[in-house]
C-alpha positions as CSV (number, residue, x, y, z in Angstrom):
1,M,0.2,-0.1,0.1
2,P,1.1,3.3,-1.4
3,Q,2.6,6.0,1.8
4,L,0.3,9.0,1.9
5,G,2.4,11.1,4.2
6,E,4.3,11.2,7.2
7,S,1.7,13.9,8.5
8,V,-1.6,12.8,7.4
9,T,-3.2,12.4,11.5
10,E,-6.8,11.4,9.9
11,G,-9.0,10.3,6.7
12,T,-12.1,9.4,6.1
13,I,-13.8,6.6,3.6
14,G,-15.0,8.7,1.1
15,R,-16.3,6.7,-2.1
16,W,-16.3,3.1,-3.1
17,L,-15.3,2.4,-6.2
18,K,-15.6,-1.2,-6.0
19,K,-18.6,-3.4,-4.7
20,P,-18.5,-7.0,-3.0
21,G,-18.0,-9.3,-5.6
22,D,-15.9,-7.2,-8.2
23,R,-12.8,-8.7,-9.7
24,V,-10.1,-6.4,-9.3
25,R,-7.1,-5.7,-11.0
26,R,-4.1,-5.3,-9.0
27,D,-2.7,-1.1,-8.6
28,E,-6.6,-1.0,-9.5
29,A,-8.6,1.5,-7.4
30,L,-10.7,0.2,-4.8
31,V,-11.9,2.8,-2.6
32,E,-11.0,6.5,-2.8
33,V,-9.9,8.3,0.9
34,I,-10.6,11.8,2.2
35,T,-7.4,13.1,4.1
36,D,-7.6,16.9,5.4
37,K,-4.9,17.6,2.6
38,V,-6.1,16.0,-0.2
39,N,-8.2,12.9,-1.7
40,A,-6.5,9.8,-3.0
41,E,-7.1,6.7,-3.8
42,I,-6.7,3.7,-2.5
43,P,-5.3,0.5,-4.8
44,A,-6.1,-2.8,-5.0
45,P,-2.5,-4.2,-3.3
46,V,-3.7,-7.7,-5.1
47,A,-5.6,-9.3,-7.7
48,G,-8.5,-11.2,-7.1
49,V,-12.2,-10.7,-5.7
50,L,-13.6,-8.5,-3.2
51,E,-15.3,-10.0,-0.8
52,R,-16.6,-7.8,1.5
53,I,-16.6,-3.6,2.9
54,T,-15.9,-3.8,7.1
55,A,-15.5,0.4,6.5
56,S,-18.6,2.3,4.7
57,E,-18.7,5.7,3.6
58,G,-18.2,8.5,5.8
59,T,-16.1,5.8,8.5
60,V,-13.4,7.1,10.4
61,V,-10.5,4.4,9.7
62,A,-7.3,4.0,11.8
63,V,-3.9,2.3,10.9
64,G,-4.1,-1.2,10.6
65,Q,-7.8,-1.4,10.6
66,E,-9.1,-3.6,7.9
67,I,-11.3,-1.6,5.6
68,A,-12.0,-4.7,3.4
69,F,-11.8,-8.5,2.7
70,L,-9.7,-9.5,-0.6
71,T,-9.4,-12.4,-1.7
72,P,-6.3,-12.6,-4.1
73,D,-6.4,-14.8,-7.3
74,A,-3.4,-17.3,-6.2
75,D,-5.3,-17.8,-3.3
76,R,-8.6,-19.2,-4.9
77,R,-6.7,-21.0,-7.4
78,G,-4.2,-22.6,-5.0
79,D,-1.3,-22.1,-7.1
80,R,0.7,-18.7,-7.1
81,S,2.4,-20.1,-10.2
82,D,0.2,-18.5,-12.4
83,P,-2.1,-16.2,-10.7
84,V,-4.4,-15.4,-14.4
85,A,-4.3,-18.1,-16.5
86,A,-5.0,-21.0,-13.9
87,P,-8.7,-22.0,-13.2
88,V,-10.8,-20.3,-10.0
89,S,-12.0,-24.4,-9.1
90,A,-9.9,-24.5,-6.6
91,P,-11.7,-24.7,-2.8
92,V,-11.6,-20.3,-1.9
93,A,-9.3,-19.7,1.0
94,E,-9.6,-17.2,3.6
95,P,-10.0,-13.6,2.3
96,R,-7.3,-11.2,2.8
97,P,-7.7,-8.0,4.8
98,I,-7.1,-4.6,3.4
99,S,-5.9,-2.3,5.8
100,A,-6.3,1.5,5.1
101,S,-2.6,2.8,3.7
102,I,-3.2,5.8,6.0
103,V,-2.2,7.7,9.2
104,L,-4.5,8.1,11.5
105,T,-5.6,9.1,14.5
106,P,-7.4,6.4,16.9
107,G,-10.4,8.2,17.7
108,Q,-11.1,10.2,21.0
109,A,-11.3,8.7,24.7
110,D,-12.5,11.5,27.4
111,E,-15.9,11.6,29.2
112,E,-18.0,11.4,26.8
113,G,-16.9,7.9,26.9
114,P,-15.6,5.3,24.0
115,R,-13.1,6.5,21.0
116,S,-14.6,8.1,18.3
117,S,-14.3,10.8,16.0
118,P,-16.2,13.9,15.9
119,L,-18.3,13.4,13.6
120,V,-19.6,10.3,15.5
121,R,-19.9,12.5,18.9
122,K,-21.5,15.0,17.2
123,L,-24.1,12.6,15.8
124,V,-24.6,11.4,19.6
125,R,-25.2,14.7,21.0
126,E,-27.9,15.2,18.4
127,H,-30.1,12.6,19.1
128,G,-29.0,13.5,22.7
129,L,-27.7,9.1,23.3
130,D,-25.4,8.4,26.1
131,L,-22.0,7.4,23.8
132,R,-21.1,4.6,27.0
133,T,-24.4,2.9,26.1
134,I,-23.2,1.9,22.1
135,R,-21.0,-1.2,21.4
136,G,-17.9,0.1,19.3
137,T,-17.3,-2.3,16.3
138,G,-14.4,-0.7,15.2
139,L,-10.2,-1.2,16.2
140,G,-9.8,-0.5,20.3
141,G,-13.8,-1.0,20.9
142,R,-13.9,2.5,19.1
143,V,-17.2,3.5,18.3
144,T,-18.2,4.4,14.7
145,R,-21.3,5.8,12.8
146,D,-22.6,2.2,11.4
147,D,-22.5,1.4,15.2
148,V,-25.0,5.1,16.4
149,E,-27.2,4.2,13.5
150,A,-27.3,0.8,14.8
151,H,-27.9,1.9,17.9
152,L,-30.8,3.9,17.0
153,R,-32.4,1.6,14.6
154,E,-32.7,-0.4,18.1
155,K,-34.6,1.6,19.5
156,G,-36.4,2.7,16.6
157,A,-34.8,6.3,16.1
158,S,-34.1,7.8,12.5
159,A,-30.7,8.1,12.2
160,E,-31.2,11.6,10.6
161,P,-30.9,14.2,13.7
162,P,-34.1,15.7,15.6
163,V,-34.9,18.7,13.3
164,S,-36.4,21.9,15.1
165,S,-39.8,23.2,14.3
166,H,-38.4,26.8,14.9
167,A,-34.9,26.7,12.8
168,D,-36.3,24.5,9.8
169,S,-39.4,24.3,7.8
170,S,-40.8,21.9,5.2
171,K,-39.6,24.2,2.7
172,D,-35.5,23.9,3.9
173,E,-33.5,21.6,1.9
174,R,-31.0,19.4,4.1
175,I,-27.9,18.8,2.5
176,V,-25.2,16.8,3.5
177,P,-21.8,17.8,3.1
178,S,-19.3,15.5,1.4
179,A,-16.2,14.5,3.1
180,M,-14.1,17.3,1.0
181,R,-16.7,19.8,3.1
182,R,-16.5,18.1,6.6
183,T,-12.6,18.3,6.3
184,I,-12.1,22.4,4.9
185,A,-14.8,23.6,7.6
186,Q,-12.6,21.0,10.1
187,R,-9.3,22.4,9.0
188,L,-10.5,26.4,8.6
189,S,-12.6,25.7,12.5
190,Q,-9.3,24.9,13.5
191,S,-7.0,28.2,12.1
192,A,-9.6,30.6,13.2
193,R,-10.3,28.8,17.0
194,E,-5.9,28.8,17.4
195,I,-4.1,31.8,15.9
196,P,-4.7,35.0,16.0
197,H,-5.9,36.6,12.8
198,A,-4.9,40.2,12.0
199,W,-6.0,41.6,8.4
200,L,-4.2,44.6,6.0
201,L,-4.7,45.9,2.7
202,V,-2.6,47.4,0.7
203,D,-3.9,48.8,-3.3
204,V,-1.0,48.3,-5.7
205,D,-0.6,50.5,-9.2
206,V,-0.5,47.5,-11.7
207,T,-1.0,49.4,-14.8
208,Q,2.6,48.8,-16.3
209,L,2.3,45.2,-15.5
210,V,-0.6,45.2,-17.4
211,R,0.6,46.3,-20.3
212,L,3.4,44.3,-19.9
213,R,1.0,41.0,-19.9
214,E,-1.4,42.2,-22.7
215,S,2.0,42.5,-25.0
216,V,3.3,39.0,-24.8
217,K,0.7,36.8,-23.5
218,R,0.0,35.3,-26.8
219,G,3.3,34.9,-27.7
220,F,4.7,32.9,-24.2
221,Q,1.4,30.7,-24.6
222,E,2.6,29.8,-28.2
223,T,6.2,29.5,-26.6
224,E,5.6,28.7,-23.3
225,G,2.5,26.5,-23.8
226,V,0.7,27.8,-20.8
227,D,-0.7,31.0,-20.4
228,L,0.5,33.4,-18.6
229,T,-1.8,34.9,-16.1
230,Y,-0.7,37.7,-13.0
231,V,-0.5,34.6,-10.0
232,P,3.1,34.1,-11.3
233,F,4.1,38.0,-11.0
234,V,2.7,37.5,-7.8
235,L,3.9,34.5,-6.9
236,K,7.5,35.5,-7.8
237,A,7.2,39.1,-6.2
238,A,5.9,37.2,-3.2
239,V,8.3,34.7,-2.7
240,E,11.0,37.5,-3.3
241,S,9.1,39.8,-0.1
242,L,9.7,36.5,1.9
243,R,13.0,36.5,1.2
244,E,13.4,40.1,2.8
245,V,11.1,39.3,6.1
246,P,11.6,35.6,6.7
247,V,9.6,35.9,9.7
248,V,6.3,35.4,7.1
249,N,7.3,32.3,6.6
250,A,7.5,30.5,9.3
251,S,5.2,28.9,12.0
252,W,3.8,28.6,15.7
253,Q,4.3,25.3,16.9
254,N,5.1,24.5,21.3
255,D,5.5,28.2,21.7
256,Q,8.0,28.8,19.4
257,I,8.2,30.9,16.2
258,I,9.7,28.0,13.5
259,L,11.6,30.2,10.9
260,K,11.5,27.7,7.3
261,R,14.7,28.0,5.4
262,E,12.6,26.5,2.0
263,I,9.9,29.0,0.7
264,N,6.8,26.6,-1.1
265,L,4.3,28.4,-1.6
266,G,1.2,27.1,-1.7
267,V,-1.7,27.7,-4.2
268,A,-6.0,27.6,-3.4
269,V,-7.1,26.1,-6.3
270,A,-11.0,26.0,-6.3
271,L,-12.6,22.4,-7.6
272,D,-16.8,21.8,-7.6
273,D,-16.8,20.8,-4.2
274,G,-14.5,22.3,-2.5
275,L,-10.7,23.9,-2.8
276,V,-7.2,22.2,-2.5
277,V,-4.3,24.0,-1.9
278,P,-1.1,22.2,-4.2
279,V,2.2,23.6,-2.9
280,I,4.7,24.3,-5.4
281,R,8.8,23.8,-3.7
282,D,11.3,26.0,-3.9
283,A,9.6,28.7,-5.6
284,D,12.3,31.3,-4.7
285,Q,14.3,30.0,-7.3
286,K,11.7,30.0,-9.9
287,N,11.6,33.1,-12.7
288,V,8.1,33.9,-13.8
289,V,8.5,31.5,-16.3
290,G,9.2,28.7,-14.3
291,L,6.3,30.2,-12.1
292,A,3.6,30.0,-14.6
293,H,4.7,25.8,-15.6
294,A,4.9,24.8,-12.0
295,L,1.2,26.3,-11.9
296,A,-0.3,25.2,-15.1
297,D,1.1,21.6,-13.8
298,V,-0.2,21.8,-10.2
299,V,-3.4,23.5,-11.2
300,S,-4.1,20.8,-14.1
301,R,-3.7,17.8,-11.8
302,A,-5.9,19.6,-8.7
303,R,-8.9,20.1,-11.5
304,S,-8.5,16.5,-12.9
305,G,-8.5,15.0,-9.4
306,K,-4.5,13.8,-9.7
307,L,-2.9,14.9,-7.0
308,T,-0.7,13.5,-4.3
309,I,-0.3,13.9,-0.9
310,A,3.1,14.8,-1.6
311,D,1.8,17.7,-3.4
312,V,0.1,19.4,-0.6
313,E,2.7,18.9,1.9
314,G,4.9,21.5,3.1
315,G,3.4,24.6,2.3
316,T,5.1,27.3,4.3
317,F,3.0,30.7,2.9
318,T,-0.7,30.7,1.1
319,V,-1.2,32.7,-2.4
320,N,-4.8,32.6,-3.2
321,N,-6.4,34.7,-6.8
322,T,-9.9,35.1,-4.9
323,G,-9.9,37.8,-7.7
324,A,-10.5,35.7,-10.0
325,F,-14.2,35.9,-9.1
326,G,-13.9,39.4,-9.1
327,S,-13.5,40.6,-5.3
328,I,-12.0,43.1,-4.7
329,A,-11.4,42.8,-0.8
330,S,-11.6,39.9,0.8
331,Q,-9.8,39.1,4.8
332,P,-8.7,35.2,4.1
333,I,-8.3,32.6,7.1
334,I,-5.0,30.9,7.6
335,N,-3.8,27.9,5.9
336,Y,-3.0,26.1,9.5
337,P,-0.4,26.3,10.5
338,Q,1.3,28.7,8.5
339,A,1.8,32.4,10.0
340,A,0.0,34.5,7.2
341,I,-2.3,33.9,3.5
342,M,-2.1,36.4,0.7
343,N,-5.2,37.0,-0.8
344,M,-4.8,38.9,-4.4
345,E,-8.2,40.7,-5.7
346,A,-8.9,41.8,-8.9
347,I,-7.6,43.8,-11.0
348,V,-9.6,47.2,-11.8
349,K,-9.5,50.7,-13.2
350,R,-9.9,53.5,-10.8
351,P,-8.8,57.2,-10.7
352,V,-6.0,57.7,-8.8
353,V,-3.6,61.4,-8.4
354,V,-0.6,60.7,-9.9
355,D,1.5,63.7,-9.6
356,D,-1.5,66.2,-8.4
357,A,-3.5,65.1,-11.6
358,I,-6.6,62.4,-11.9
359,A,-5.5,59.3,-13.8
360,I,-7.1,56.4,-15.0
361,R,-4.7,53.2,-13.6
362,S,-5.3,49.5,-12.6
363,V,-5.0,48.8,-9.4
364,M,-5.4,45.5,-7.5
365,N,-5.3,45.0,-3.7
366,L,-3.6,42.8,-1.8
367,C,-5.2,41.3,1.4
368,L,-3.1,39.8,4.1
369,S,-4.0,37.7,6.8
370,F,-1.4,37.2,9.9
371,D,-0.8,35.4,12.4
372,H,-0.9,37.7,16.1
373,R,2.0,35.8,17.4
374,I,4.4,35.3,14.9
375,L,4.5,38.8,13.1
376,D,3.1,42.5,14.5
377,G,1.6,44.8,12.1
378,A,4.8,47.3,11.1
379,T,6.3,43.8,10.0
380,A,2.7,42.4,8.3
381,G,3.1,45.9,6.1
382,R,6.6,46.0,5.9
383,F,6.3,42.7,3.4
384,L,3.3,44.1,2.0
385,Q,4.9,46.7,1.0
386,N,7.7,44.7,-0.5
387,V,5.3,42.6,-3.1
388,K,3.4,46.0,-3.7
389,R,7.0,47.8,-4.8
390,R,8.0,44.8,-6.6
391,L,4.5,44.6,-8.9
392,E,4.7,48.4,-9.3
393,S,8.6,47.4,-10.7
394,W,7.0,46.0,-14.0
395,R,7.6,47.7,-16.9
396,P,6.5,46.7,-20.8
397,D,10.1,46.1,-21.6
398,S,10.9,43.8,-18.3
399,A,12.2,40.1,-19.1
400,L,10.4,37.9,-17.9
């Protein structure tokens, strides 16, 4: 089974891609697992038949816990010499368990009762149940969602949480969030809860940058094979400014400030059902052309579902292009546990005073949220001013 990253601590069975009785090839995708970083497909370790599934969709699983049982072809035929051509007439051997190949927490045991996931404890509270009265069938006696639903069926109750008459009406629609949406909710809640956010905004006159891009974008696409957007220019300005103000490229851990030696830029990518933040590694070693290629690569793989855990780990600073949606000012939530995140907003034409005269200029806002434990306003402002200065220094004849 593949390793999905050392820092992954929990995951959820998102969607089974095969059903019991299906024959699978070795390395064929069996199940989609949702982690706090990315969706990952777990492949079949051997060719054979999927006998039964023991971890249903929505279940949080732990390392070593079986999620399904697979009978290898070699065992079914009683002959390992030719697992492809041998007849399937031999007695069927005991199916082998398939373990989850992700690092997961074993659950929480506290005053509420046995080990369980936050989702299970929420379901228990919604139904007014006592977790200690529910028999857990998961690893180490862990109470799963299936256990709670089975307990409710025994009591003749619905697995749906009680509906509050004063909050809902018959016209309301109840939507069960996807595993990705639940993960986003958890991670952003953690960031907002644990990090004291502060926020700054500066406006940037990008008139000359707009002229530069307009003059080279067609030839750039023809020669480089990717579109030239404004994002690589912002990424370049950000990494150069991070070198000048390195405390922005940091995190708070165990009451210490950890300065990151590498500059690995996370770039938020919107998907149909959420967002992911793939990482451009060693971004300070790339010019605008290199950043444009790296950006096109991670965005393409993010939207086609081909990112791996390695693609989303190790980010030290995040840039988000909210301007793509027409936003002109927004306060981003920090990508935990980084020190800061910067939004680039839409470029709009505004009347601006230039040399005591009114001129129409192309202006973009940059919005920075920062961890106030690590940064104060003066340092954060210095970083933003550095980014602003660099973006305003581009000219139509500048080299990329």
